N, C-alpha and C positions, 0 to 999 in steps of 0.2 A: 242319414247321416252319420249319427253319432258311432251307428255299427262301422260303421265303414272306418271312421276314426280310430276306431277301439282295435280291429283289426289288423289297421298299419301300425299300431302301436305295440301289436304281438309280433308282428315282422322282424328278424332278427339275420342278422349277416350270415352266412352258411356255414362259414368256417368255425364261429361261436359255434352253432347247433355241432356240426361234427364232434368238437372238443367235446362240448356237454354227454354225445353220445359215446364219449369215452374212444375217440379217434385219434388222439396223439394233438401234440401241439398247433397251433396256429400256423406256423409257416409250411408245416407238413400238409394239413390241410389246404393252403390255400394252392401247395404243388398238386393235389388231385384235380382240385378244380380247374386249375389252369391247363391240365392233362386233357381235358373233357370228360374226366372219370366219374361227375357228378351230375345227376340231372335232376330237376325239379317239373313234376307234373310232364312228365317225359320228356320237357326239352333239358338239352345241353345248359349246365350253368356257367356262369360267366363269375370271376374275380368280381366282387360289391353286390352279386343279387344277395335278394335276402328272401327269406321262408316263414310261414306261419307255420310252424307245429303242426298245430292243432287243424290245418284246415288243406295245408300243401304235402304233395306225397314228394317224400325227398330219398332218392335214390344214390347210391356210392357202391361203383361196379357192378348195377343191377341188385343192389341189394339193398331193402328198405330201410331205412336209417329208424335204429329203435331209440328214441328220447326217453330218458330216466329223469324221471318226475322230481324237480327240486324239493330237500326237503329241511324245514328249519323247527330245530326244538330246542327247549330249553328244558334243564335237567336239576335237582337239587340232591348233587352227590354226597353221598351218605360218608363219614368218616368210615376208615378202613376197606374203601374201595377202589380201586386203581383208576388212574383219569384216562389209562390208554383203552384200546379196541381190545388188546389181547394181553394174558401175561407172559411177557419177554422171558420170563425164567420157568415159564410153565409148571407151576408149582399149584393149580388150581386158584387163584385167588380170585375174586371176583373185578370186575371190570366194569365201569359205565355201560359199555355193550350187552352187558346181563340184564341191565335195569330195563333198557329200550326197544321194546317189542316193535323192530321196525326193520324190515327186508335192506338189505345192499348194504352199499359199503359208507358208514359217515364219518367225516373227521373229527375229532374233539376240539373244540376252541378253547382256548383260558385254561389250560390243563391246571390240576392241583396237586400237591402230595398226599400220597395215601392218608395221613392224617389231618387234611383239611376237611372241608365239607363246604357247602355253597356250590352258587351258579357254576354251572358248566354248559355251554351249547356246544351242538352233535347236528352239523348240514353234510349232505353231498355235493354243494357248491365249492369248489376247491377253488376258483378266484376268489370268496369272499374270506373261505378258511385262509388265505393268504395273505389279505387284507386284513384281517381282523388279529390276524399274530404277528405281520410282521412291526418291528420298534415304530420304522418309522412313520407308521400312521399312527400311532401315538395315543391309541383308545383308553378313555380312562377305565378302571375298575378299580371299587372301592367294597372295602373290607373291613369287618369288625373283627378283633383282635384283643385274644386276654393276654396280658405279659405278667410276668411275676414281679411282685415287691410295687415301686411308685416311684416311677421316674420324673427327674425332676425338668423342667422346664428347658434348662441349656442341653441336655441329653435327645429331647422330644426336636428341640430346634435342630440340631446334628443331625439329626436324622432327616429332617427334612431338607436341609440345603443340601442331601447330599454324603454318602460316607464311600469311600476305597472298598471296590468288594474286585475281585478277580481282575487285578491293575487297572481300572477304572474308579471314576467316581460314579454313583447312581444317580440317575435324572431327578432333580427336588419332587417333594409331596408333598399334600396336605393332608396333615394328622391333628386330630382333633381328641382333646378327653372328654371319653364318654361319662364316668363315672370311676374312682376310686373306691377299693376297699382295703381292709389292714393288710392283706399279703396280696394283693391283684390289682390289675388295672386294665377294665375295659378301653380299646384307642380305636378310632375310625379311622382307616389310611384310604388316601385317594391318590392312585398313583398311573403314571402313564407307559410302565416299562415292567415284565415280570420276567427277570431272570432267576434260575432255578433255584430255589427255596429261599428267593429274596429276603422276603420277611421274618423267615425266621432266623438264617443268617447276620441279620444286622440287628436282629432284637437282642442277639446271643451275645452279639461282639460288643452289643451297651452293655451288657450284664442284665438284661432283662428278657431271659426266654420263654416264647412263645407258649403257653398251655392250648390255646385254642382259637384256631382261624376259619371265618367263616365270610365265603366271596357273597356279598350283597346283588355287585351291579357291575355288568361288563358292557359299556358304552351305554347306548340308551335303554337296554336291558335289565330290567330289575327283577330280583328274586321272586319277591310278592311272596304269595302263602303258600308255596310248593313247600311239601313236608318231605324228610331227607328220601329219597329215591323214587319221588316222585318225579314225572314230566309231563308234559304236553306238548302240543307243536303250538311256532308263534303265529299269532294272528298276524293278520294281512297290513293293519297297521304297525305292528312290531316289526314283521318282513322289513316294510317300506321305511320304518326307520334306519335300522339297521344297514340297508343295503345304500343307501344315501352314499354320496363319494361327499368325502369332506374335503 
C-alpha cells in the first residue's frame, strides 16, 4: 500500500512532464495532448492525464519522451569568477559553469558581481529558478559585508528603511553591525530584493564603499563550510525546503 501511494505521488500532469523535457510552454503541450499526439503506455492521452516518468512510457508523435533529471547545486563562487554561465564579452574570463562538472543547461540563481563571493545556486529546474529570482516571491538573502569607515547609526537606519535607487525606493532591509575596526566595519545584511550591484551602490551612496561582499544564505539554503570554488548537490531535505511554496 505505501508503495502504491509513493507511485501515485510521483505521477505528474503530462504537460508538466513535456515542459520538463523541453517541449515548450504548458499551452503548447496542452494543444498536443488535445490533438491526440500524446500516448501513455500505448493509449491516446487526454488533457488532465498523469504519468510516472519512472514507470510509464510517454510518447509524443511516436517518439519517446526523454526527461532530464532535475539537478540542484550549491556553489561557493570565488572572487573574480563571473556568475553567468558564459562570458558575454568572450574574453576567456572564468564563469561558475567552469567550476561545476555537471552536463546539461543550468540556470544560475542569485547572481553576484565578479568581485563578490559566496553562495550561488544552479539548477535545470526553470520553474524554481523563476520563483527564486522573481522579486514578488521575496526570498531572503543574507550577506556579510565589509565597508570602509565606521557608519553611524543614523546612516545604517537610513539604509535599512530604504533609499532611492533607479527612481524608486529599495525594500526595507535588516542591518546588523558585527564588529568595527579603525578603518572598516563588518555588517550583516538581510534583504528581500537584489537589484544590480544594489549593496555596493547604496554603500557608496552613503559614503562607505564596500571592500568585501560574501553571500551566506539564499532562502533556507546556507553556504555552510563550502570553500571558494567548491560545490555539492543539495540534499533531499534542502531541495524540499527550497521547493516548498511560499
